Each structure stands twice: as structure tokens, then as C-alpha cells.
C-alpha positions as CSV (number, residue, x, y, z in Angstrom):
1,M,0.0,0.0,0.0
2,S,1.4,3.3,-0.9
3,D,1.9,6.2,1.5
4,K,1.0,8.9,-0.9
5,K,-1.4,11.6,0.0
6,T,-3.6,13.5,-2.4
7,F,-3.5,17.4,-2.7
8,N,-6.1,19.4,-4.5
9,V,-5.2,23.0,-5.7
10,V,-7.6,25.5,-4.2
11,K,-8.3,28.9,-5.9
12,S,-8.2,31.0,-2.7
13,L,-7.4,30.4,1.1
14,P,-10.8,29.2,2.5
15,I,-12.0,29.8,6.1
16,R,-14.3,26.8,6.2
17,K,-14.5,23.6,4.6
18,A,-17.6,24.5,2.7
19,D,-15.7,27.6,1.1
20,L,-13.3,25.2,-0.8
21,Q,-13.3,26.1,-4.4
22,R,-11.2,23.3,-6.0
23,T,-9.4,23.5,-9.4
24,A,-8.9,20.9,-11.9
25,M,-5.3,20.3,-10.6
26,C,-5.0,17.3,-8.1
27,F,-1.5,15.8,-7.0
28,N,-0.5,12.8,-5.4
29,N,2.9,12.9,-3.4
30,K,4.2,11.9,-0.1
31,Q,4.9,15.4,1.0
32,P,3.0,18.7,0.4
33,R,6.2,20.2,-1.0
34,G,6.4,17.8,-3.9
35,A,2.9,18.6,-4.9
36,A,3.6,22.2,-4.7
37,L,6.6,21.9,-7.0
38,K,4.2,20.2,-9.4
39,A,1.9,23.0,-9.3
40,A,4.7,25.6,-9.6
41,N,6.0,23.8,-12.7
42,R,2.7,24.5,-14.3
43,G,2.8,28.3,-13.5
44,V,0.9,28.7,-10.4
45,K,2.4,31.4,-8.2
46,N,0.2,31.4,-5.1
47,I,-0.3,27.8,-4.2
48,Y,-3.1,26.7,-1.8
49,L,-3.1,22.8,-1.4
50,H,-6.0,21.1,0.5
51,E,-4.9,17.7,2.0
52,R,-7.6,15.4,1.1
53,G,-9.3,13.7,4.3
54,T,-7.9,16.5,6.5
55,K,-8.6,20.0,7.5
56,K,-5.2,21.2,6.5
57,V,-4.5,23.8,3.7
58,H,-0.8,24.3,2.9
59,V,0.1,27.8,1.5
60,F,3.3,28.0,-0.8
61,K,4.7,30.8,-2.8
62,G,5.9,29.4,-6.2
63,S,8.3,30.6,-8.9
64,M,10.2,29.4,-12.0
65,K,13.9,30.0,-12.6
66,R,16.0,29.5,-15.7
67,V,19.1,27.6,-14.9
68,K,21.9,26.2,-17.1
69,T,21.7,22.6,-18.2
70,A,24.4,20.6,-16.7
71,A,27.5,19.5,-18.5
72,S,26.7,15.8,-17.5
73,A,23.3,16.0,-19.4
74,P,22.7,13.5,-22.1
75,E,23.7,14.2,-25.8
76,W,20.2,14.6,-27.1
77,V,19.6,17.5,-24.7
78,E,20.2,20.5,-27.0
79,R,19.0,23.3,-25.0
80,P,21.5,25.4,-22.9
81,Q,18.9,26.3,-20.4
82,H,15.8,24.8,-18.8
83,N,13.1,26.0,-16.3
84,Q,13.2,24.8,-12.8
85,A,10.4,25.3,-10.1
86,A,11.1,26.6,-6.7
87,V,8.5,26.8,-3.7
88,K,8.7,28.4,-0.3
89,K,6.2,27.4,2.5
90,V,4.2,30.3,3.9
91,L,2.0,28.6,6.4
92,I,-0.4,25.7,7.2
93,H,-4.0,26.9,7.7
94,Y,-6.6,24.7,9.5
95,L,-10.1,24.7,8.3
96,V,-13.0,25.3,10.9
């Protein structure tokens, strides 16, 4: 049995569980940071992740960085730079 949790991306920070406005994005990961990195990779800046089955909403700030491709990259990688997602945890909000 896997230990992965399901995180739903929410449009805004809700106060009550009834106020959740889910988007179509849903990520499976062991940690909320992994799910936040996946959301940031899709261009989401303010990330609100509702952990399914709990009353927790994890809040992250996401960004994209242009980094140089490593010299040890395979030969078929032709681009000199690529995008890399970065996230920073702001808080954990508990729903009422």
C-alpha cells in the first residue's frame, strides 16, 4: 500500500471546509512540497493545497527559474537552459 497523499489545488484560502473552490489540478505525493513543486511547474504562483481527508490547507509561494543545463546531461539534450520550479512554504491553515 502506498503512503502517498492526495492534494487538491484550491483557488483561494478558505475559512471553512464549505468554502473550498477546487481547481482541476490534483497531485499525489508523500509530502506537500512535492505537490507544490508540481503546481509551480505548471505556472501557479500562489499555491493553496488542500490535503484530502484532513482540515489542512498548505500555503506556498511558487516561482520558476532559468538554470543552465548540466554538462553531464545526455547528448540528446540540445538546449543550454531549462526551467526549474522553486517553492517556499508560507503557512499551514486549519479549516474550521
